[in-house]
C-alpha positions as CSV (number, residue, x, y, z in Angstrom):
1,M,-64.1,-120.9,131.9
2,K,-63.8,-119.1,128.7
3,N,-61.2,-116.7,130.2
4,I,-59.1,-119.7,131.4
5,I,-59.0,-121.2,127.9
6,V,-57.9,-117.9,126.3
7,F,-55.2,-117.4,129.0
8,S,-53.8,-120.9,128.4
9,I,-53.6,-120.4,124.6
10,L,-51.7,-117.1,125.1
11,A,-49.2,-118.7,127.5
12,I,-48.4,-121.5,125.0
13,I,-47.8,-118.9,122.3
14,I,-45.4,-116.9,124.5
15,I,-43.4,-120.1,125.5
16,F,-43.0,-121.2,121.9
17,S,-41.7,-117.8,120.8
18,V,-39.1,-117.7,123.6
19,Q,-37.8,-121.2,122.7
20,Q,-37.6,-120.3,119.0
21,Y,-35.5,-117.2,119.9
22,S,-33.2,-119.2,122.1
23,F,-32.7,-121.8,119.4
24,S,-31.8,-119.2,116.8
25,E,-29.3,-117.6,119.3
26,N,-27.7,-120.9,120.1
27,T,-27.3,-121.7,116.4
28,S,-25.5,-118.5,115.7
29,E,-23.1,-119.1,118.7
30,E,-22.2,-122.5,117.4
31,E,-21.4,-121.1,113.9
32,D,-19.1,-118.5,115.5
33,R,-17.3,-121.2,117.6
34,K,-16.8,-123.3,114.5
35,K,-15.2,-120.5,112.7
36,E,-12.8,-119.8,115.6
37,V,-11.8,-123.5,115.7
38,E,-11.1,-123.5,112.0
39,E,-8.9,-120.3,112.3
40,A,-7.0,-121.8,115.3
41,H,-6.4,-125.0,113.3
42,K,-5.0,-123.0,110.4
43,I,-2.6,-121.1,112.7
44,L,-1.4,-124.3,114.5
45,K,-0.9,-126.0,111.1
46,R,1.4,-123.2,110.0
47,E,3.4,-123.3,113.2
48,I,3.9,-127.1,112.9
49,I,5.2,-126.7,109.3
50,V,7.6,-124.0,110.4
51,N,8.8,-126.1,113.3
52,E,9.3,-129.1,111.0
53,E,11.4,-127.0,108.7
54,E,13.6,-125.7,111.6
55,E,14.1,-129.3,112.8
56,K,15.2,-130.3,109.3
57,E,17.7,-127.5,109.2
58,E,19.1,-128.5,112.6
59,I,19.5,-132.1,111.6
60,I,21.4,-131.1,108.5
61,E,24.0,-129.2,110.6
62,E,24.9,-132.3,112.7
63,P,28.4,-133.8,111.9
64,K,28.4,-137.3,110.6
65,I,30.6,-140.1,111.9
66,K,30.5,-143.1,109.5
67,Q,30.4,-146.7,110.6
68,I,32.5,-148.6,108.1
69,Q,34.3,-151.9,107.5
70,S,37.7,-150.8,108.7
71,K,41.1,-152.0,107.5
72,L,42.1,-151.8,111.2
73,K,40.3,-155.1,111.7
74,K,43.3,-156.8,110.1
75,L,45.5,-155.5,112.9
76,L,43.6,-157.3,115.6
77,P,45.1,-160.6,116.9
78,T,43.3,-163.6,115.5
79,E,41.5,-166.1,117.7
80,K,44.1,-168.7,116.5
81,K,46.9,-166.4,117.8
82,L,45.0,-166.0,121.1
83,E,44.9,-169.8,121.4
84,E,48.7,-169.9,120.9
85,I,49.1,-167.4,123.8
86,T,46.8,-169.2,126.2
87,Y,47.6,-172.8,125.0
88,R,43.8,-173.5,124.7
89,T,40.6,-171.9,123.6
90,I,39.5,-169.2,126.1
91,W,38.9,-165.9,124.3
92,K,36.4,-165.4,121.5
93,Y,35.3,-162.2,119.8
94,V,31.7,-161.2,120.5
95,D,31.7,-157.7,119.0
96,K,33.7,-155.6,116.5
97,Q,32.9,-152.0,115.7
98,S,34.7,-149.3,113.6
99,T,34.2,-145.6,112.9
100,L,35.7,-143.0,110.7
101,D,35.7,-139.2,111.2
102,E,36.9,-137.9,107.8
103,E,37.0,-134.3,108.9
104,V,39.7,-134.9,111.6
105,G,41.2,-138.0,110.1
106,I,40.6,-140.3,113.0
107,E,39.6,-144.0,112.4
108,T,38.8,-146.4,115.3
109,M,38.4,-150.1,115.8
110,T,36.9,-151.5,119.0
111,A,36.7,-155.2,119.7
112,L,35.4,-157.1,122.6
113,L,36.7,-160.6,123.7
114,R,34.8,-162.8,126.1
115,D,36.0,-165.8,128.2
116,I,33.9,-168.6,126.7
117,T,34.9,-171.0,129.5
118,R,32.9,-169.1,132.1
119,V,29.2,-168.7,132.7
120,Y,27.5,-165.7,134.3
121,D,24.9,-166.2,137.0
122,P,22.3,-163.4,136.4
123,I,20.1,-164.5,139.3
124,V,22.4,-163.6,142.2
125,N,24.6,-161.4,140.0
126,K,27.7,-163.5,140.6
127,Y,30.6,-164.9,138.6
128,K,30.9,-162.0,136.2
129,V,32.6,-163.2,133.0
130,P,36.1,-161.8,132.2
131,T,36.3,-159.6,129.1
132,I,39.0,-157.9,127.1
133,Q,38.4,-154.7,125.1
134,I,40.9,-153.9,122.4
135,E,40.9,-150.4,120.9
136,I,42.9,-149.2,117.9
137,I,43.0,-145.5,116.9
138,K,44.6,-144.4,113.7
139,Y,45.2,-140.7,113.5
140,D,46.8,-138.2,111.0
141,D,47.3,-135.2,113.3
142,K,48.5,-135.4,116.9
143,Y,46.6,-132.3,117.9
144,E,43.3,-133.7,116.6
145,L,44.1,-136.9,118.5
146,E,44.6,-135.0,121.7
147,Y,41.3,-133.2,121.2
148,Y,39.5,-136.5,120.4
149,W,41.0,-138.2,123.4
150,D,40.2,-135.4,125.8
151,E,36.6,-135.3,124.5
152,T,36.1,-139.1,125.0
153,R,38.3,-139.8,128.1
154,S,38.5,-138.6,131.6
155,S,42.4,-138.5,131.6
156,T,44.8,-137.2,129.0
157,I,47.4,-139.6,127.5
158,E,50.2,-137.7,129.3
159,E,48.4,-138.2,132.6
160,I,48.0,-141.9,131.9
161,F,51.7,-142.3,131.2
162,S,52.6,-140.2,134.3
163,N,50.5,-142.4,136.6
164,A,51.5,-145.7,135.0
165,Y,53.0,-148.6,137.0
166,L,55.3,-149.7,134.2
167,V,56.6,-147.8,131.1
168,G,59.0,-148.6,128.3
169,S,59.8,-148.2,124.6
170,P,60.0,-151.4,122.4
171,S,61.4,-149.4,119.5
172,D,61.9,-145.8,118.3
173,N,58.8,-143.6,118.3
174,V,56.8,-146.2,120.3
175,D,56.0,-145.5,123.9
176,C,54.1,-148.0,126.1
177,M,52.6,-148.2,129.6
178,F,50.9,-150.7,131.9
179,N,48.7,-150.2,135.0
180,H,46.6,-152.4,137.1
181,S,44.0,-152.6,139.9
182,K,42.2,-155.3,141.8
183,E,39.7,-155.9,139.0
184,G,42.0,-155.8,136.0
185,A,44.6,-154.0,134.0
186,V,45.4,-151.8,131.0
187,T,48.2,-151.7,128.5
188,L,48.5,-148.7,126.1
189,C,51.1,-148.0,123.3
190,K,51.4,-144.9,121.2
191,T,53.2,-144.6,117.9
192,D,53.4,-141.8,115.3
193,E,50.2,-143.1,113.7
194,Y,48.4,-145.4,116.2
195,V,47.1,-145.6,119.7
196,I,46.6,-149.2,120.9
197,Q,44.8,-149.9,124.1
198,S,43.9,-153.2,125.7
199,V,41.8,-153.4,128.9
200,I,40.9,-156.6,130.8
201,F,38.1,-157.0,133.4
202,D,39.1,-159.9,135.6
203,K,37.4,-159.4,138.9
204,Y,38.2,-162.9,140.3
205,Q,41.9,-162.9,139.2
206,E,41.3,-165.9,136.9
207,H,43.8,-165.0,134.3
208,F,46.4,-163.1,136.2
209,S,47.1,-161.9,139.8
210,Y,46.4,-158.2,139.4
211,N,45.7,-157.6,143.2
212,K,49.4,-157.4,144.0
213,L,51.3,-154.3,145.2
214,K,53.2,-151.8,143.1
215,V,56.2,-151.6,145.4
216,G,58.3,-154.0,147.6
217,P,59.2,-157.6,147.3
218,Q,55.6,-158.7,146.6
219,K,55.0,-156.2,143.8
220,L,53.4,-157.3,140.5
221,V,55.8,-158.7,137.9
222,L,54.7,-159.1,134.3
223,N,55.2,-162.3,132.4
224,Q,54.0,-163.9,129.2
225,D,50.6,-164.8,130.7
226,E,49.4,-161.2,131.1
227,M,46.8,-160.7,128.4
228,T,46.7,-156.9,127.9
229,S,50.4,-156.6,127.2
230,R,50.3,-159.7,124.9
231,T,47.4,-158.5,122.8
232,V,48.9,-155.0,122.4
233,E,52.2,-156.7,121.4
234,E,50.4,-158.7,118.7
235,V,48.8,-155.5,117.3
236,L,52.2,-153.8,117.2
237,K,53.6,-156.8,115.3
238,N,50.8,-156.6,112.8
239,I,51.5,-152.9,112.4
240,T,55.1,-153.8,111.8
241,N,54.1,-155.9,108.8
242,D,52.1,-153.0,107.3
243,E,54.1,-149.9,108.4
244,N,57.7,-151.3,109.0
245,I,57.7,-150.4,112.7
246,E,60.5,-152.2,114.4
247,N,59.2,-154.4,117.3
248,E,61.2,-157.5,117.9
249,N,61.2,-157.6,121.7
250,E,58.6,-159.0,124.0
251,L,56.7,-156.1,125.6
252,Y,56.4,-157.6,129.1
253,K,60.2,-157.8,129.3
254,I,60.7,-154.2,128.2
255,L,58.3,-152.4,130.6
256,K,60.0,-151.2,133.7
257,S,58.9,-149.5,137.0
258,N,57.9,-145.9,136.3
259,K,58.6,-145.0,139.9
260,E,62.2,-146.4,139.7
261,I,62.8,-144.6,136.4
262,K,61.6,-141.3,137.9
263,E,63.7,-141.8,141.0
264,N,66.8,-142.7,139.0
265,K,66.2,-139.6,136.8
266,I,66.0,-137.5,139.9
267,K,69.3,-139.0,141.2
268,N,71.1,-138.5,137.9
269,D,69.8,-135.0,137.6
270,E,71.0,-134.3,141.2
271,R,74.4,-135.8,140.4
272,D,74.7,-133.8,137.2
273,N,73.8,-130.7,139.1
274,R,76.4,-131.4,141.7
275,E,79.0,-131.9,139.0
276,I,78.0,-128.7,137.3
277,N,77.9,-126.7,140.5
278,G,81.2,-128.2,141.5
279,K,82.8,-127.0,138.3
280,K,81.2,-123.6,138.7
281,I,82.5,-123.4,142.3
282,K,86.0,-124.5,141.2
283,E,86.0,-121.9,138.4
284,Q,84.8,-119.2,140.8
285,E,87.6,-120.1,143.3
286,Q,90.2,-120.0,140.5
287,N,88.9,-116.6,139.3
288,K,89.0,-115.4,142.9
289,N,92.5,-116.8,143.4
290,R,93.6,-115.3,140.1
291,L,92.4,-111.9,141.3
292,L,94.4,-112.5,144.5
293,G,97.5,-113.5,142.6
294,I,97.3,-117.2,143.3
295,E,96.5,-120.2,141.1
296,K,96.3,-123.3,143.3
297,D,96.4,-125.9,140.6
298,K,99.3,-124.3,138.7
299,K,102.9,-125.0,139.4
300,Y,105.2,-122.0,138.9
301,G,108.7,-121.9,137.6
302,I,110.3,-124.3,135.1
303,Q,108.1,-127.3,134.1
304,N,108.4,-130.2,131.6
305,F,112.1,-129.7,131.2
306,S,114.0,-132.2,129.0
307,C,117.3,-132.6,127.1
308,I,117.5,-135.4,124.5
309,K,120.5,-136.3,122.4
310,D,120.0,-137.8,118.9
311,E,122.2,-140.1,117.0
312,F,124.1,-137.3,115.4
313,G,125.1,-135.8,118.8
314,L,122.6,-132.9,118.7
315,I,120.9,-132.2,122.0
316,T,117.4,-130.7,122.0
317,I,116.5,-128.7,125.1
318,S,112.8,-127.9,125.8
319,G,110.5,-126.9,128.6
320,Q,108.2,-124.1,129.8
321,F,108.3,-121.3,132.4
322,N,105.1,-120.6,134.3
323,N,105.2,-117.1,135.7
324,N,103.4,-116.1,138.9
325,Q,101.5,-112.9,139.7
326,I,104.6,-110.7,139.2
327,K,105.5,-109.4,135.7
328,K,109.1,-110.0,134.8
329,D,111.3,-108.2,132.2
330,K,113.8,-111.0,132.0
331,V,114.4,-114.5,133.3
332,I,117.9,-116.1,133.0
333,L,117.9,-119.9,132.6
334,E,121.1,-121.8,133.3
335,I,121.4,-125.3,131.8
336,L,124.1,-127.7,133.2
337,F,125.2,-131.0,131.7
338,L,126.7,-133.5,134.2
339,D,128.7,-136.7,133.9
340,Y,128.1,-140.0,135.8
341,E,130.0,-138.6,138.7
342,E,127.8,-135.4,138.9
343,N,130.6,-133.2,137.6
344,I,129.7,-130.3,135.3
345,I,131.0,-131.0,131.8
346,F,129.0,-128.2,129.9
347,K,127.0,-125.1,130.8
348,N,124.7,-123.0,128.7
349,T,122.3,-120.0,129.4
350,A,119.1,-118.7,127.8
351,N,117.0,-115.6,128.4
352,L,113.2,-115.3,128.5
353,L,112.0,-111.7,128.0
354,D,108.9,-109.7,128.9
355,I,106.8,-112.3,130.8
356,D,103.4,-111.1,132.0
357,E,101.5,-112.1,135.1
358,F,100.6,-115.8,135.1
359,E,102.0,-116.2,131.5
360,T,103.4,-119.4,130.4
361,K,106.4,-119.2,128.0
362,R,107.8,-122.2,126.2
363,F,111.5,-122.5,125.2
364,L,113.2,-124.8,122.7
365,G,116.9,-124.9,121.8
366,N,119.8,-127.0,120.6
367,A,123.3,-127.7,121.8
368,K,126.1,-129.9,120.8
369,I,128.9,-131.3,123.0
370,D,131.5,-133.9,122.2
371,R,131.6,-135.5,125.7
372,T,129.0,-138.0,127.0
373,F,126.7,-136.7,129.7
374,S,124.6,-138.5,132.2
375,T,121.9,-135.9,133.1
376,C,121.1,-132.2,132.5
377,T,119.6,-129.7,134.9
378,I,118.1,-126.2,134.7
379,K,117.8,-123.4,137.2
380,I,116.9,-119.7,137.3
381,N,119.8,-117.4,138.0
382,N,118.1,-113.9,138.6
């Protein structure tokens, strides 16, 4: 019994010493982990500060495009003017935004008009409301405009004009175009300083019949009710007041079929080419005939002969001799004056010397006779 008690006491002492060792070991491991966490936190904090500084530097490098209160707003047609066009209140402005890029010298104004007489049904997604977007771009450099346009549009201005249904110029340095689809239309005009574009979305053809053809008797014909051409026309008129741009005509009357213009240009170019080629062929034939000793269009011998008597009885004799392909040392001309009965009343001669091939020599002389003559003739004697 005594041995059992001693053994139990020794076992308790051993267990207590082992637990104490484990506790001290765990305590040192926790301290090491705590130090590692603090070091990792310091490193992460430094990385976050560095990243924030890099982000600040990147933000500073971004270009700034300012949103401003633009003077271009004054060029937009007023709602009162729109009522005059439609004869009642239909279109109201719901948004106007402007931007200015000072580095490239481009200022823009974009306005959105909405048909307030219509209601959109969001439940079944029907009856979409017609809208008109008017955009005015003021630019200083045409190359900057081309770059800006290419960056923000899918087609260049040249491609838009090339594919247009109608084109025309209401005044010098102003070019305009019109195009349409089943859901709307676009009118665009370009001046030396401005690009004006008006786009209408009119899916149900409530404001104009845009779903017509571009060729044939049923093709679309513009009139005063087409809104994109009318709104652009109003902007051009407002520019006229500010920039003295001539624009007195109505735009819808000026725009003509782009296809017909191209076809007429092709026909005119072909006609001009035929005329040019005809002249070239004629010149080539003349040169060829000249080499062969023949000039088809030229009459040889004496031409343009005349004898005129003045009030003092002096007779002026004139004319020209067209030589052929044979050079001549001398040509003797005999001039005869005849009375009313064809009798010779006077005769004179003249000599032309050293006449080259195809040379034309003119002659001029005077004679005086006392008798009255009826006609005079000339002939070559050699």
